[in-house]
C-alpha positions in Angstrom: 1.3 -21.0 -2.8 3.3 -22.5 0.0 3.4 -20.3 3.1 7.2 -20.7 3.4 7.6 -19.4 -0.2 5.3 -16.4 0.7 7.4 -15.7 3.8 10.5 -15.5 1.7 8.7 -13.2 -0.8 7.8 -10.9 2.0 11.4 -10.7 3.3 12.6 -10.0 -0.3 10.2 -7.0 -0.5 10.8 -5.5 3.0 14.6 -5.7 2.6 14.1 -3.3 -0.4 12.3 -0.7 1.7 15.3 1.2 2.9 17.3 0.9 -0.3 14.4 2.2 -2.5 13.6 5.0 0.0 10.0 3.7 0.3 10.4 3.5 4.1 13.1 4.2 6.7 14.1 2.4 9.8 11.4 0.0 10.9 8.4 1.8 9.6 5.8 0.2 7.3 4.5 -3.4 7.0 3.7 -6.0 4.4 1.2 -8.9 4.3 0.0 -11.6 2.0 -3.3 -13.5 2.1 -3.3 -17.2 3.1 -6.0 -19.9 3.2 -6.4 -19.3 7.0 -5.9 -15.6 7.1 -2.8 -13.7 6.2 1.0 -13.5 6.8 2.3 -10.2 8.1 5.6 -8.7 9.2 6.5 -8.7 12.9 6.6 -5.4 14.8 9.9 -3.7 15.9 12.4 -5.8 13.9 14.8 -4.0 11.6 14.2 -5.1 8.0 17.9 -6.0 7.4 17.6 -8.4 10.4 14.2 -9.8 9.6 14.0 -13.5 8.7 11.3 -15.7 7.2 10.7 -17.2 10.6 9.8 -13.7 11.9 6.7 -13.5 9.7 3.5 -14.1 11.6 0.4 -15.8 10.3 -2.9 -14.4 11.7 -6.6 -15.0 11.4 -9.1 -12.2 11.0 -9.9 -12.2 14.7 -6.4 -11.0 15.6 -5.1 -14.4 16.8 -1.7 -15.7 15.8 -1.9 -19.0 13.9 1.8 -19.5 13.3 5.0 -17.6 14.3 6.7 -16.7 17.5 7.0 -13.0 17.0 4.5 -10.2 17.8 2.6 -9.2 14.7 2.4 -5.6 13.2 0.3 -3.1 15.1 -1.5 -2.4 11.7 -2.9 -5.9 11.4 -6.5 -4.5 11.6 -6.0 -2.5 8.5 -4.7 -5.4 6.5 -7.4 -7.7 7.8 -10.2 -5.2 6.9 -8.9 -4.9 3.3 -8.7 -8.6 2.8 -12.2 -9.1 4.1 -13.6 -6.3 1.9 -11.6 -7.0 -1.3 -11.5 -10.6 -2.5 -9.4 -9.5 -5.5 -6.6 -8.4 -3.1 -3.9 -10.9 -2.0 -1.1 -8.6 -1.0 -0.6 -5.3 0.8 2.3 -2.9 1.1 2.1 -0.1 3.6 5.0 2.4 3.7 5.9 5.9 5.0 7.6 7.1 1.7 8.7 10.7 1.9 6.8 12.5 -0.8 3.5 10.4 -0.5 3.6 11.0 3.3 4.3 14.7 2.7 1.2 15.0 0.5 -0.8 12.9 3.0 0.1 15.4 5.7 -1.9 18.0 3.8 -4.9 15.6 4.0 -5.5 16.1 0.3 -5.5 13.6 -2.6 -3.1 13.4 -5.5 -5.3 14.8 -8.3 -5.4 14.2 -12.1 -2.1 16.0 -12.8 -0.6 13.1 -14.8 -2.2 10.2 -16.7 -0.2 7.7 -14.7 -2.4 8.3 -11.7 -4.9 6.0 -13.5 -2.5 3.0 -13.1 -3.9 2.8 -9.6 -7.4 2.4 -10.9 -9.0 5.9 -10.7 -8.7 9.6 -11.6 -7.0 10.5 -8.4 -5.2 8.9 -5.4 -7.5 9.6 -2.5 -6.5 10.3 1.1 -8.1 8.3 3.9 -9.3 10.4 6.9 -7.0 10.5 9.9 -7.2 8.1 12.7 -4.7 6.8 15.3 -2.4 4.1 13.8 -3.4 0.5 14.6 -7.1 1.3 15.3 -10.3 -0.1 13.9 -11.2 3.4 12.9 -8.1 3.7 10.7 -8.9 0.4 9.1 -12.4 1.5 8.3 -11.2 4.8 6.9 -8.6 3.1 4.6 -11.2 0.6 3.3 -13.5 3.5 2.5 -10.8 5.5 0.8 -9.6 2.6 -1.3 -12.9 1.5 -2.6 -12.0 -0.5 -5.7 -8.6 1.3 -6.2 -5.1 -0.1 -5.7 -3.7 2.7 -3.5 -4.5 5.6 -1.2 -2.8 8.0 1.1 -3.3 7.9 4.9 -3.7 11.4 6.4 -0.7 12.4 8.5 0.7 8.9 8.1 1.8 7.4 4.8 0.5 5.4 1.9 -0.9 1.9 1.2 -0.9 -0.2 -2.0 -2.8 -3.3 -2.7 -2.8 -5.9 -5.5 -3.4 -9.5 -6.5 0.2 -10.4 -5.8 3.1 -9.0 -3.7 5.3 -7.9 -6.6 2.5 -5.8 -8.0 1.6 -4.2 -4.7 5.3 -3.3 -4.2 5.4 -1.8 -7.7 2.2 0.2 -7.0 3.8 1.6 -3.8 6.7 2.8 -5.9 4.3 4.3 -8.4 2.5 6.3 -5.7 5.8 7.6 -4.3 7.0 8.6 -7.8 3.7 10.4 -8.6 3.7 12.2 -5.3 7.3 13.4 -6.0 6.3 14.6 -9.5 3.1 16.3 -8.0 5.2 18.2 -5.4 7.6 19.3 -8.2 4.7 20.5 -10.3 3.4 22.5 -7.3 6.8 24.2 -6.9 6.8 25.0 -10.6 3.5 27.0 -10.3 0.9 24.3 -10.0 -0.2 21.5 -12.5 -2.8 21.8 -15.2 -5.2 18.9 -14.4 -6.5 16.5 -16.9 -10.2 16.4 -17.3 -12.5 13.6 -16.2 -13.0 12.3 -19.8 -9.3 12.0 -20.5 -8.7 10.3 -17.2 -11.4 7.8 -17.9 -9.8 7.0 -21.2 -6.6 6.2 -19.4 -8.3 4.1 -16.8 -9.7 1.9 -19.6 -6.3 1.8 -21.4 -4.5 0.6 -18.2 -6.9 -2.4 -17.9 -5.0 -4.0 -20.8 -1.7 -2.1 -20.8 1.4 -4.4 -20.7 -0.6 -7.6 -21.2 0.8 -9.8 -23.9 -2.4 -11.8 -24.4 
């Protein structure tokens, strides 16, 4: 897809961060894979003011290929995921309230609801803590993700990945909704977890769920 079109898609997504509650202020970042590397949001620009020309194209060595702005400080995390996962073409990283709250406990979101499996596994893991923007954090996130489509980042937020940007954004919303429901279930006395067999059944069902052919 043309990079100018991809830039516009990124702007469309980030401008929904504040209105959907997935992130506040200037937190979070978005990227999309390109032939030469990836497009990523610039650092320090309010999403309401961000323009397509503010999106930076980078290579995997951290060099800017195109764009006059300074790239996101989390570029290493995005680059590491793209290099590890050839099935991933888009990444959404946000500090959504409930997912971040759970991430601050440094525990995963367990098998409390069958919709957890929409992200590819029987839980949503939590990557080990590391300082933002570092190689160590990038490695921790790649390890936690494995083959899944989302994970939490300890004391930080959440990240969602997919083959396209619209799906990655939807997955980020799913993570936040599940985190909210999980917190409610904890306040109600604690959830009854589904067993491994049932979660695996749902993992398989979601491989074809919603597909018309």
